[in-house]
C-alpha positions in Angstrom: 0.0 0.0 0.0 1.2 3.5 -0.7 2.1 6.1 1.9 2.1 9.9 1.4 5.1 11.8 2.8 5.4 15.5 3.5 8.6 17.1 2.2 9.2 20.5 3.8 11.8 23.3 4.1 12.6 23.0 0.4 14.4 25.8 -1.4 12.1 28.0 -3.5 14.0 27.4 -6.7 13.3 23.6 -6.6 11.4 21.8 -9.4 9.6 18.5 -9.6 12.5 17.1 -11.6 14.9 18.0 -8.8 12.6 16.1 -6.3 12.5 13.1 -8.6 16.3 13.1 -8.6 16.4 13.4 -4.8 14.1 10.4 -4.4 15.6 8.4 -7.3 16.9 5.7 -4.9 13.4 5.1 -3.5 11.4 3.8 -6.5 8.6 3.4 -7.5 7.2 6.9 -7.0 3.4 6.7 -7.3 2.9 10.5 -7.2 4.8 13.7 -6.6 3.4 17.1 -6.0 5.2 20.4 -5.4 2.9 23.0 -3.8 2.9 26.4 -5.6 1.5 29.8 -4.8 -1.8 30.3 -6.6 -1.1 33.9 -7.5 2.6 33.8 -8.6 3.0 30.1 -9.5 6.3 29.9 -7.5 6.9 26.9 -5.2 5.9 27.5 -1.6 8.7 25.4 -0.1 7.0 22.1 0.5 5.5 19.2 -1.4 4.2 15.6 -1.1 5.4 12.3 -2.5 3.6 8.9 -2.5 5.8 5.8 -2.1 5.2 2.2 -1.0 5.2 1.7 2.8 8.6 0.1 3.4 10.2 2.4 0.8 8.6 5.4 2.5 10.1 4.4 5.9 13.5 4.1 4.3 13.2 7.4 2.5 12.2 9.2 5.7 15.1 7.8 7.7 17.6 8.5 4.9 16.4 12.0 3.9 15.0 13.7 7.0 17.3 16.6 8.1 19.5 16.0 5.1 21.2 19.1 3.6 19.8 19.7 0.1 20.4 22.8 -2.0 21.6 24.6 1.1 18.6 23.7 3.3 17.9 20.9 5.8 14.8 19.3 4.3 12.1 17.7 6.5 10.6 14.4 5.4 7.9 12.7 7.4 4.5 11.0 7.2 1.8 13.4 5.9 -1.1 14.0 8.3 -4.6 15.2 7.5 -5.5 18.7 6.5 -6.8 19.8 9.9 -5.7 17.4 12.6 -6.8 19.9 15.3 -10.4 19.7 14.1 -10.8 16.1 15.4 -10.3 17.1 19.0 -12.8 19.9 19.1 -16.0 19.4 21.1 -19.2 19.4 19.1 -21.8 22.1 19.7 -25.2 20.7 20.2 -28.6 22.3 20.6 -30.7 22.1 23.7 -33.3 19.4 24.1 -36.3 21.7 23.8 -35.7 22.8 20.2 -35.4 19.1 19.2 -38.8 18.3 20.6 -40.7 21.6 19.7 -39.0 22.3 16.4 -38.0 25.8 17.4 -34.5 27.1 16.7 -32.5 28.0 19.7 -28.8 29.1 20.2 -26.3 26.2 20.4 -25.3 25.1 23.9 -22.0 23.5 24.8 -22.3 20.3 26.7 
C-alpha cells in the first residue's frame, strides 16, 4: 500500500524534476506534487510524495534533516489537513428545540 510523505523546508527554486532526482533511490514513485502559490505560481517550499510503505520508511530515515540545495529538508508522514479539528467538542442544541422544532442558540455540553 502507498504512503504519502510530506517534504518540507525545500528551497524555493526547486522543481519537480529535482525532487525526482532526490528520491531516485526510492522507487517506484506513485505520485509527486510540489505545492505552488496560486497567484505567482512559484513553489511554496513544500510538497508531497507517495511511495510504498517500506520504501517510504527508508526514505524518511535517509532524507530527514539532510542538507539539500543549502537547506535541511524535512521528510515525514503526511497528516490530514486539519488534525486539530478532530479534538474539538461538538456544539449541540438544547433538548427543547429538538422536541418543539423551534431554533435556539447552540449550547456546549
